[in-house]
C-alpha positions in Angstrom: 0.0 0.0 0.0 1.2 3.5 -0.8 1.9 5.9 2.1 -0.3 8.8 1.3 0.7 10.7 4.4 4.4 10.7 3.4 4.5 13.4 0.8 7.4 15.4 -0.7 6.8 18.5 -2.7 8.5 18.8 -6.0 10.1 22.1 -4.8 11.7 20.2 -1.9 13.1 17.6 -4.4 14.6 20.4 -6.5 16.1 22.1 -3.4 17.7 18.8 -2.2 19.1 17.9 -5.6 20.1 21.3 -6.8 17.7 21.1 -9.8 15.3 23.3 -11.6 11.6 22.6 -11.7 9.8 22.5 -15.1 6.2 22.6 -14.1 4.2 23.0 -10.9 6.6 22.9 -7.9 3.6 22.2 -5.5 3.1 18.7 -6.9 3.2 16.1 -4.2 5.4 12.9 -4.3 4.3 9.7 -2.5 7.2 7.4 -3.5 10.3 7.1 -5.7 11.0 4.6 -8.4 13.9 4.1 -10.8 12.2 1.5 -13.0 9.2 2.5 -15.2 7.5 -0.9 -14.6 7.6 -0.3 -10.8 6.0 3.2 -10.9 2.8 3.7 -8.9 0.4 6.6 -8.8 2.0 9.7 -7.3 5.6 8.4 -7.6 8.6 10.4 -8.7 10.3 8.6 -11.6 14.2 8.9 -11.6 15.6 8.6 -15.2 18.9 6.9 -14.9 21.3 6.3 -17.8 22.5 2.7 -18.0 24.8 0.7 -20.3 22.0 -0.8 -22.3 19.1 1.6 -21.7 18.4 5.3 -20.9 15.7 6.0 -18.4 14.8 9.2 -20.2 13.3 7.0 -23.0 10.8 5.6 -20.4 9.5 8.9 -18.9 6.4 8.8 -21.1 5.7 5.2 -20.0 6.2 6.2 -16.3 3.8 9.1 -16.8 1.2 6.7 -18.3 1.5 4.5 -15.2 0.7 7.4 -12.9 4.0 9.1 -12.1 3.5 12.5 -10.7 6.8 13.9 -11.8 10.2 12.9 -13.1 13.8 13.6 -12.2 15.7 14.0 -15.4 19.1 15.0 -16.7 17.7 16.5 -19.9 14.3 17.8 -20.9 11.8 15.1 -22.0 8.6 15.4 -23.9 6.1 14.2 -21.3 2.9 15.5 -19.7 4.3 15.6 -16.1 6.4 18.1 -14.3 10.2 17.5 -14.3 13.1 18.4 -12.1 16.2 19.0 -14.3 19.6 18.1 -12.7 23.1 17.8 -14.1 23.4 14.1 -13.2 20.4 11.9 -12.0 22.7 9.3 -10.5 24.5 11.8 -8.3 21.2 13.3 -7.3 20.0 10.0 -5.9 21.8 10.2 -2.5 20.6 13.7 -1.5 17.2 12.7 -2.7 17.3 9.5 -0.6 18.4 11.6 2.4 15.3 13.8 2.0 13.0 10.8 1.6 14.5 9.0 4.6 14.0 12.1 6.8 10.3 11.7 6.5 10.3 8.4 8.4 10.8 7.8 12.1 12.7 4.6 11.8 15.8 3.3 13.7 18.6 2.7 11.2 21.3 0.1 11.5 24.4 0.4 9.3 26.7 -2.6 8.7 30.2 -2.4 7.3 33.4 -4.5 7.2 35.8 -6.0 4.7 34.0 -9.3 4.5 30.8 -10.7 5.9 28.6 -7.6 5.5 25.8 -9.1 3.4 25.4 -12.2 5.5 25.4 -10.1 8.7 22.8 -7.8 7.3 20.5 -10.7 6.5 21.1 -12.2 9.9 20.3 -8.9 11.6 17.2 -8.5 9.5 16.0 -12.0 10.3 16.5 -11.5 14.1 14.7 -8.2 14.2 11.9 -9.4 11.9 11.0 -11.9 14.6 9.7 -9.0 16.7 9.4 -5.9 14.5 8.6 -4.8 11.0 11.9 -4.3 9.3 13.2 -3.1 6.0 16.5 -4.8 4.9 18.7 -3.8 2.0 19.0 -6.4 -0.8 22.4 -8.2 -1.2 25.1 -5.9 -2.7 22.9 -2.8 -2.5 25.6 -1.1 -0.5 27.0 1.9 -2.4 26.0 5.2 -4.1 23.1 3.5 -6.1 22.1 0.6 -3.9 21.8 2.6 -0.6 19.4 5.2 -2.1 17.3 2.4 -3.7 17.1 0.7 -0.2 16.0 4.0 1.4 13.3 4.4 -1.3 11.7 1.2 -0.1 10.9 2.6 3.4 7.3 2.7 4.5 5.5 4.1 7.5 5.0 0.7 9.1 8.7 0.0 9.3 10.3 0.2 12.8 13.9 -0.7 11.8 16.1 -0.2 8.7 19.1 -2.4 8.1 21.6 -1.1 5.5 24.8 -2.5 4.1 27.5 0.2 3.7 30.5 -0.4 1.4 33.3 1.9 0.4 36.1 2.3 -2.2 37.8 5.2 -0.5 37.9 7.6 2.4 34.8 9.7 3.0 32.4 7.4 1.2 30.9 5.7 4.3 30.6 9.2 5.9 28.5 10.4 2.9 26.3 7.3 3.0 25.7 7.8 6.7 24.5 11.4 6.1 21.7 9.9 4.1 21.0 6.8 6.2 21.4 8.5 9.7 22.2 5.2 11.5 21.7 4.9 15.3 23.4 1.5 15.5 26.6 0.7 13.6 28.1 -2.8 13.2 31.7 -3.4 12.0 32.5 -7.0 11.2 36.2 -6.8 10.5 39.0 -4.9 8.8 40.9 -6.8 6.0 42.7 -6.2 2.8 39.7 -5.5 0.5 40.3 -2.4 -1.6 43.9 -2.3 -0.5 44.9 -1.2 -4.0 42.7 2.0 -3.6 43.5 3.0 0.0 47.2 1.9 0.2 47.2 0.4 3.6 45.1 -1.6 6.1 45.3 1.3 8.5 43.5 3.5 5.9 40.9 0.8 5.4 40.3 0.9 9.2 39.9 4.6 9.1 37.4 4.3 6.3 35.4 1.7 8.2 35.5 3.8 11.4 33.5 6.5 9.6 30.4 4.5 10.5 31.0 4.6 14.3 32.1 8.2 14.1 28.7 9.1 12.6 26.7 7.5 15.4 24.8 9.8 17.9 25.4 9.7 21.6 22.3 7.7 22.3 23.3 5.1 19.6 25.2 1.8 19.8 28.4 0.7 18.2 28.5 -3.1 17.8 32.1 -4.1 17.3 33.9 -7.3 16.6 36.2 -7.8 19.6 38.3 -10.5 17.9 39.6 -8.0 15.4 42.1 -5.6 17.1 41.5 -2.8 14.5 37.7 -3.0 15.0 38.1 -3.2 18.8 40.1 0.0 18.7 37.2 1.8 17.1 35.5 1.9 20.5 37.5 5.0 21.4 36.4 6.8 18.2 32.7 7.0 18.8 30.3 9.0 21.0 27.9 6.1 21.1 27.7 3.3 23.6 29.8 0.3 22.7 29.0 -3.4 22.9 31.6 -6.0 21.8 31.0 -9.5 20.4 33.3 -12.3 19.6 34.4 -15.9 20.1 37.1 -14.9 22.6 35.7 -11.9 24.4 32.8 -9.4 24.5 29.4 -9.0 26.1 28.0 -11.2 23.4 30.2 -14.2 22.7 30.2 -17.9 21.6 31.5 -20.7 23.7 32.0 -24.4 23.0 32.0 -24.0 19.2 31.7 -27.3 17.4 31.6 -27.8 13.6 29.6 -30.7 12.4 28.4 -31.9 8.9 26.5 -28.9 7.4 26.1 -26.9 10.7 27.9 -25.2 13.6 26.8 -25.5 17.2 27.8 -23.2 20.0 26.6 -21.7 23.3 25.4 -18.1 22.8 26.2 -16.0 25.8 24.6 -12.5 26.2 23.7 -10.3 29.1 20.2 -11.9 28.9 21.7 -15.4 29.6 23.1 -18.4 27.9 21.4 -20.5 25.1 22.5 -23.5 23.0 22.5 -22.3 19.4 22.8 -24.0 16.0 23.6 -22.4 12.6 22.6 -24.7 9.7 25.6 -23.4 7.7 28.9 -25.3 7.2 31.2 -22.4 8.4 32.9 -21.7 11.7 33.6 -18.2 10.6 29.8 -17.6 10.3 29.6 -17.7 14.1 30.9 -14.1 14.4 28.2 -12.9 12.0 25.6 -14.6 14.1 27.0 -13.0 17.2 26.7 -9.6 15.6 23.1 -10.2 14.9 22.5 -11.5 18.4 24.2 -8.3 19.8 21.9 -6.1 17.7 18.9 -8.2 18.9 20.0 -7.6 22.5 20.3 -3.9 22.0 16.9 -3.7 20.3 15.1 -5.9 22.9 14.6 -9.1 21.0 14.2 -12.1 23.4 17.1 -14.5 23.5 14.9 -17.5 22.7 13.7 -15.7 19.5 17.3 -15.1 18.5 18.1 -18.8 18.9 15.1 -19.9 16.9 16.0 -17.5 14.0 19.6 -18.7 13.9 18.5 -22.4 13.8 16.5 -21.8 10.6 18.6 -19.1 8.9 19.6 -19.6 5.2 22.3 -17.4 3.8 21.8 -15.3 0.7 22.3 -17.0 -2.7 25.8 -17.9 -3.7 27.1 -17.6 -0.1 28.2 -20.8 1.7 26.7 -23.0 -0.9 28.8 -26.1 -0.8 28.4 -26.9 -4.5 30.1 -23.6 -5.4 33.8 -23.0 -5.7 33.7 -19.3 -6.4 36.0 -16.3 -6.2 36.0 -14.7 -2.8 35.0 -11.0 -2.6 38.4 -10.2 -1.1 41.7 -11.9 -0.2 40.5 -12.2 3.4 37.6 -14.5 2.5 39.4 -17.8 1.5 41.2 -18.0 4.8 38.1 -19.3 6.5 37.2 -21.9 3.8 39.3 -24.8 5.1 37.3 -24.6 8.3 34.0 -24.4 6.5 33.4 -27.8 5.0 33.5 -31.1 6.8 31.7 -34.4 6.7 31.7 -37.5 4.4 33.1 -36.8 1.0 34.8 -33.6 2.0 38.4 -33.1 1.0 40.9 -31.2 -1.0 40.3 -31.1 -4.8 42.3 -29.5 -7.6 40.0 -27.2 -9.7 40.6 -26.5 -13.4 38.5 -24.2 -15.4 37.8 -24.4 -19.2 35.8 -21.5 -20.6 35.1 -20.7 -24.2 34.5 -17.1 -23.3 38.3 -16.7 -22.6 38.0 -15.5 -19.0 34.9 -13.3 -19.3 33.3 -15.7 -16.8 33.9 -14.1 -13.4 33.8 -17.5 -11.6 37.0 -18.9 -13.0 39.3 -17.2 -10.6 39.3 -19.6 -7.7 43.0 -19.5 -7.1 46.2 -17.7 -8.1 47.3 -17.6 -11.6 49.5 -20.5 -12.6 51.3 -19.8 -15.9 48.6 -18.1 -18.0 46.5 -19.8 -20.7 48.3 -23.1 -21.6 46.2 -23.9 -24.7 43.2 -22.7 -26.6 40.2 -22.7 -24.3 42.1 -23.4 -21.1 42.4 -20.8 -18.4 44.9 -22.1 -16.0 43.6 -20.6 -12.8 43.8 -23.4 -10.2 44.0 -24.1 -6.6 43.4 -26.9 -4.1 39.9 -26.2 -2.9 38.2 -28.0 0.0 34.7 -29.1 -1.0 32.0 -31.2 0.7 30.2 -32.7 2.4 29.2 -34.9 -0.5 28.9 -38.6 -1.3 31.3 -40.2 -3.8 30.3 -39.4 -7.3 28.0 -36.5 -6.3 28.4 -33.2 -8.1 30.5 -30.6 -6.4 30.0 -27.7 -8.9 27.2 -26.8 -11.2 29.2 -24.8 -13.7 29.1 -21.3 -15.0 25.9 -19.5 -15.6 27.4 -16.8 -17.8 28.8 -19.0 -20.5 27.3 -22.2 -21.9 30.8 -23.4 -23.0 32.2 -23.2 -19.5 33.0 -26.6 -18.0 34.8 -27.5 -14.7 36.5 -30.6 -13.6 37.9 -31.6 -10.2 40.3 -34.3 -9.1 41.0 -35.6 -5.7 44.4 -34.5 -4.3 46.8 -37.5 -4.4 48.2 -38.8 -1.2 51.6 -37.2 -0.3 50.8 -34.0 -2.2 50.8 -30.9 0.0 47.9 -28.6 0.2 49.6 -26.0 -2.0 50.5 -28.6 -4.7 53.2 -27.3 -6.9 52.8 -23.8 -5.4 50.6 -20.9 -6.2 51.9 -18.6 -8.9 54.0 -21.3 -10.6 53.3 -23.8 -13.4 51.6 -27.0 -12.3 53.6 -30.1 -12.0 51.2 -32.0 -14.1 49.2 -30.5 -16.9 45.4 -31.1 -17.2 44.2 -33.6 -19.7 43.3 -32.6 -23.2 40.1 -30.7 -23.9 38.4 -33.9 -25.1 40.0 -36.4 -22.7 38.1 -36.4 -19.5 38.9 -39.9 -18.3 39.5 -40.1 -14.5 38.0 -36.7 -13.9 34.8 -35.9 -11.9 32.3 -34.0 -13.8 30.4 -31.3 -11.9 
């Protein structure tokens, strides 16, 4: 249902975005849409330029669907008022800040080098057990995704959970000006975007912009097992709660990894509770602890937190055992050896063959070993731990971006070290020919 009581005036939109109104500035806006098919009566349609399509070409269609006005980068022939701005994409964030200011909602920002998306979904699941919550979609975490998340706010929402990413200093601070978080979660500080910021210390400074933006009555939820994150407690005005497997107000004890799940004892100021995560990854415990800490801060009962954790399913392409995919940053693969266990688990050497010559983004599962050895072969390889699975069961489904992409895996021979012939060097034994697949497991 549309929120008729949440109205922006077109003059306010122009003031927030620095644009000029062409038409009646007193027109009211009930919602914001960036896709013409999603436009509803009274919406403001934002015409974005993409690689394949230009939103300006769809302004008439948006008007036919009931759009009250359009935010455009050039004048368009349409029977609705327009706000003309230099760049509609750059105008999204200030527009989202204005839209968010119309809602009395408690915002939670989540950042970190790895684990942001899963932590956001865990927090959303925990809070949804007690309150109406709006959660950002996976990877909607930057200059475009965050405004799109804010545009989904409705009057019924009590909490807003937003993933915040960065590629440089000052970007999280700018996102926080729009989101206005009262609770900030920092999962860890790793080497993601090291090529842009130059040092891990600068990455920590960029992540700390979230806790620096919190108000005095807010909460900073920090990962105590990471010394750089733990040090952020002195950089915020907000109250601080720590979580971790080794220390913190919210912590995990007696962690046990079993086939397809992790069990631990969840300890919070509310008490202790045996918990189970149906995900094969020890490192996911810290993400669950972050969600439990936010639940404690927001008043979610401990029993409800435990029930949510026991049924949680991660976002697609995360912790799916059948996938052997490139990690989002170099910090990610370090946890993989601990993640898979059970019958059929083991170390496998992965070879990729892709007719698209590397356009498939899922080939890079290891370090480069000598370049392309022959036509059609991309010699990215590594020993990857997969499982649990039964003998002969598939361990990878193949690439979805290229029909000619095929993968083969071979069990690591006895006596061969985990690193094989060594990352960054030519392999000691070449893969079989493109048409000779004898002795290889097809996935």
